N, C-alpha and C positions, 0 to 999 in steps of 0.2 A: 459654263460652256467654254468660256475663253481659256480658263486654266486647263481644261481637258484638251482643247485644240493645241495649246502651246506645248503640252507634254507630248502629244502625238507627233508634232512637228519636230521636237527635239530628238525623239527616238529615230525619226526618219532621216534627219540630216546629220546628226552627230554620231549616232550609233554608240558602241561602247566607248565610254569616256577614257581618254588616255591623258595623264598629267603632262602638261607642257605642249600638247599638240596645238592648242589655240591660245597662245599667250597674249596678254594685253598689258600695257604699261599704264597704271592708274595715274591720274592727274595729281600733281603735287598739291598738298594743302597749303593755302596761303592764309596766314593769321589775319583776322579781321575782314576777310573777304567773304561776304555772305551770299554771293551769287549762286552757290551750289544749293542753297535752300529754297524751298517754295516760298511764295509770298507770305503765307501764314506763319511759317517758321521764322522767317526774317523779322517779321513784326514782333513775334513773341521774344525773340532774342534781343532785339533793340529795346523793347519795353522793359525787359528784365534788367538790362544794363543801366538804363536811365533810372529806374525805380531804386536801384541800389545806391544811387548817389544822394538820394533825399531821405530825410527822416522827419516824421511828425511826432511831437511829444505834447503832453499836457502842459498847461501854463506853469510858469516857474513859481515856486513857493506855494503851490496849491491853489493858485489863482484860477478862476474859471476862464479857460481859453486854451489856445493851442499855439505851438511854435513850430515853424517850418525851417529846417536847416538843409543846406547843400554842402556836402563833404564836411560836415561838422560845424559849419559856420551858419549862424542864424540869419535868415533872409527875411523873415516876417513873423511877427507876433500879433495874434488877434485876441482881443479882449471880448469876452462874451457879454452882450448887452443884458441888462437886468430886465426882469419882467415888466416893471413900470415903463422902461424905455421902449420896449416892444409894444406895449399896450398904447402908448402915446401915438403910435403910427397907425392904429386901426382906422381913424377917420380918413386917412389918405387912401387906405384900401377901399373904403366905401366910395370915395370920390372916383377912384380909378375904375370901379365897377361899371360906371356909365359907358366905358369903352368896350365892354365884353362882346356885345353883338357885332361890333365892327372888327374885332380882332380874334374872334373865336377860331377862324380858320388857321391863322398863324399859331395860336396857342396849341391847337391840336397837333399840327405838324411838328412843332418844336418839342413836343413830348419826347420824340425819338430822333429827330433830325434837325440840327441847327447848321450843319455844314453846308447844306444846299443853299442857304441864304448868302453864304460867301461865294459859292459857285455862281450865283446869279450876277455878282459884280465882276467876276473874272473867271473865265472858263477853267473849270477843274474837271478833268476826266482822266481815264486810265491810259490814254495815248498821248495827248498833247502835253499834259502836265502831271504825269503819273507820279513823279518823285515828290512834287509839291503836295499832291493829294496824300501820298503815303506819310509825309512828314506831319501834315495837319491831323490826320487820323491818329498818328502816334502821340502827338502832343495832347490831343483831346483825351485819349485813353489814359495817359499819365495823370491828367487832371482828375479824372474820375477816381483813380486809386488814391490820390493824395487828398482830394476834397472830402472823401468819405471819412478818412481818419480825422481831418480837421473838424468836420461836423460832429464826430463822436465826442471830441473833447470840448467843443463849444456848444454843447447841446442847448438849443433854444426852442421854446414852445411855438408851434404853428399858430396862425391866426384863429383857426377853429378851436384851438385849446382855450381861447379867451372869450370868444363870442360866437354863439350858434348862428347869429344873423349874418355872418360873413358869406355863407353858402357859396363856396368856390364852384366854378364851372367844370373843374376837373377834380379827380380824386387827390386828396392831400397825401403826399408821400409819408412814409413811416420814419424818415430820418430827420435830423435837426434842420430847423429852418435857417440857421446861421452857420456858415455863409451860404449864399445861393450857389448851387452847383451849376445851374444854367449860366449865371453871370460869370462864374469862374471859367467855364469852358468857352463861352462866347468871347470874353476878353483875351483869353489865351490865343484863340484862333485869330482874333483881330491883330494881336501883337505880331504873330508870325506872318500873317498876310501883309501887314504894313511893312515889315522888314524886307520881305521878299520883293515887294513892289517898289519900295523907295529907298531901302537901306537905311531907314531912320528908326530910332528906338521908340519905345512905347510912349515915353514922356513927350516926345515931339509930336507923335500922332494924336495923343490925347489933347495936347495943347492946341493943335490945329483943328480938333474935332474932325479928323480924317474919316473917310467913308467907312472903313472897317470898324471903327470904334462907334460910329453912329448906328451901324447894324447891331453891334454888340449891345448897345444901350437899349435898343428897341426889344431885343430878345429878352434881356433882363427885366425890363419894365413889364413885358407881357406876363411875367410870373406874378407880378403885383396885381395886374388887371385880372388875372385868373382867380386871385384870392388866396394864393398859397405862400406868398412871400411878402415881407415888409421891404420898404426901400433900403433900410440899413443892411439887409441881407445881400442886396445887389451891390451896395457900396463895398462891402467886405469881399464879396466874390470877385468883383472887378479887380481889386488890388491883388488878391490871391492869384487870379489867372494871369495877370500881367507879370507878376514875379516868377511864377512857374515858367512861363514862356521865355522870359528874358534869361532865366537860368539855363534852360535847354539850349538857347542860342549861344550862350557863353560856353557851354560844353561842346558845342559844334565848332566854335571859332577860336577857342583858347583865349578869350578876352575876360575881363573882370565881370563877375556876376553882380547883378543888382540886388540891393536890399531895400525894402520899402519901410517908410515911416508914415503911419496914418495920422494925419492931422484931424482928429475927430471934431475939432471946432468947426471944420468946414465940410463935414460929412453928416449924413442923417443920424438922428438919435445920439447927438453928441452928449457924452457924460458931463461936459463942462458948460452946457448951455441949456436954457429952458426951452421946452417945446420941441416938436418934431419938424424935421425938414426933409424935403424930397430928395431922391437921388436923380441927379441930372448930369449931363456932360459938364456943366459949369461947376457943380459941387465936386465932381471927381477931379477936374483940373485943379481946383483950389486945394483939395485935400490930399492929392497924390504927391508923395515925395519919394523919388527914386535916387538912392545913392549907389555907391559901388563898394563891394568888398575889397579889402586891401590887396589880396593876391590875385594873380591870373589863374583862371580855371584850367584844370587839366583836361585836355580834349578827351571826349569819349569816342574812342576809335571805331566803335560799331555804329555810331550815329553820324559822326562828322561827314563821311562821304555822302550820306543822304542829303545833308544840307547843301553841299557843293553841287550835287546833281540838281537839286530843287531850284537853287538860284540861277542855274544855267538855263532854266526854262522860261525866264522872264526877260 
């Protein structure tokens, strides 16, 4: 109906078309200015630009694991836990199952939505902090792309693959247990939130057990409560998420990107220690080592203006 009405109106007001009778000067194209695009197209363009700066490959020398690189420089290498190391954590899943009835509401909501839990601590909406919200969604989406590749190369068996008695309260996903995608995304969001609010890096926030990181830990732990992840999955996911977020912030500000070294002696399922240990804020603080790459990151011009706009909202 609308198309028909528009054509009838054109015939009535324009009549026979004459070249040059109704000229208009188009706006000049400005490189890296995405305002002319819809929100969806801006998001797709920015996500594509960021994704091109990262690369995930399998472990060096045929080792079971994955390497994440930024602009060709390695920022994190994850070693796949062995089956015995994963199995050693099953008793902790059984202990965590006592919390299922208390946390089932959180577990169900967090299947598809973890961002709202950060919105609860600081108002995130499409008016007051629209750029902050856009940045957070962008970072979370980037995490999903990268974490799925890391999972592929670090393929680890889920708890139900070892013991039918685990009986998760949600369906077990089809992809690798290691690292936890929920932990990756939760800690990436925490890193960005903490930087926007305090201008502090992730290491400082983790060291102080700042609120965004406490929220991230609870989201990650809920996956163990549910019965679909081991604590070591959350430990690796936390470090992966922090490194991804720190890399994005470096691309926004032109600073040095961080690279992470995991001290497995202080994280769960340590290959160098006997027995299994839980994933807690204290073990993350002890095991997280963030260094810096040698060179300054080249600013990503399609994303940097979004960071500037987001920080102006706080």
